[in-house]
C-alpha positions, -999 to 999 in steps of 0.1 A, spaced: -214 -428 -245 -245 -412 -231 -245 -374 -223 -271 -362 -199 -282 -326 -202 -300 -311 -172 -332 -293 -181 -337 -257 -170 -363 -269 -145 -339 -293 -129 -329 -290 -92 -293 -300 -101 -263 -277 -96 -262 -246 -117 -233 -225 -127 -230 -191 -110 -240 -161 -132 -213 -136 -139 -219 -99 -140 -201 -81 -168 -207 -45 -158 -181 -23 -174 -185 4 -148 -174 -18 -119 -139 -23 -132 -135 15 -137 -147 22 -102 -123 -4 -88 -94 11 -107 -104 46 -95 -106 34 -59 -71 20 -61 -58 51 -79 -73 74 -53 -58 54 -24 -24 53 -41 -24 91 -47 -36 97 -11 -8 75 2 18 93 -19 6 127 -7 5 115 29 40 102 28 53 133 10 40 156 37 53 133 65 87 131 48 89 169 44 80 174 81 105 148 93 132 163 72 125 198 85 126 184 120 161 172 112 154 135 118 170 124 85 180 136 51 181 118 17 217 118 5 209 108 -31 178 122 -46 168 137 -79 166 175 -81 182 181 -47 180 219 -51 142 216 -56 130 188 -34 142 180 1 126 145 -3 134 116 -27 106 120 -52 114 85 -65 103 71 -32 70 91 -30 61 88 -66 71 52 -74 79 32 -43 50 43 -21 22 39 -48 36 5 -58 38 -6 -22 3 7 -15 -11 -13 -44 8 -45 -32 -4 -40 4 -40 -34 -7 -39 -66 -28 -25 -86 1 -49 -72 26 -78 -78 3 -67 -115 1 -64 -121 38 -84 -113 69 -81 -113 107 -49 -127 121 -32 -131 87 -38 -94 79 -23 -85 113 7 -107 106 12 -90 72 11 -55 87 35 -66 115 60 -81 91 58 -52 66 64 -28 95 94 -49 108 108 -50 73 106 -12 70 124 -9 104 151 -34 94 157 -18 59 164 16 73 199 8 86 206 -10 53 196 21 33 218 42 56 248 18 51 245 21 13 243 59 15 208 66 5 197 83 37 213 96 69 195 96 102 202 119 131 208 107 166 172 117 175 158 91 151 148 57 165 140 30 139 111 18 160 94 50 148 92 34 114 77 2 128 48 21 143 46 46 114 43 19 87 17 -1 108 -4 31 112 2 39 75 -11 4 64 -41 7 86 -49 41 73 -46 33 36 -68 2 41 -93 25 58 -91 51 30 -95 23 4 -125 8 22 -141 43 24 -138 50 -13 -143 15 -26 -177 10 -43 -170 -25 -57 -182 -45 -27 
């Protein structure tokens, strides 16, 4: 069997060079972390405002005498959802990104009555579930913009 090795001066295909910069991974991590914390703070303030406006109330929440919001949602669910959404939106572009935002917003709107039925949250008669559709769509666009603004790892 004959093995042919290309010389360094050959015009043949070459393998792409990989950069092994240690700082890039840390910057990427920090940009995701910053976006997740920003998303969590944003949702916390919006939740507090909506609760004080009597649009809804969380029926089951830890430390109900301290927090009017469900801190499990703002400290665990929102950062995890933000990370997942950023991962998906990084993987897709154009129409596919629009479809993802649309479907995620529809899912949020559809899950609200389910959460109400199982006793997690109670909505007032003033609340319309379409608000969540537009709210989550705006939220996803905003976290993508925040992430693009702080991301250095282009």
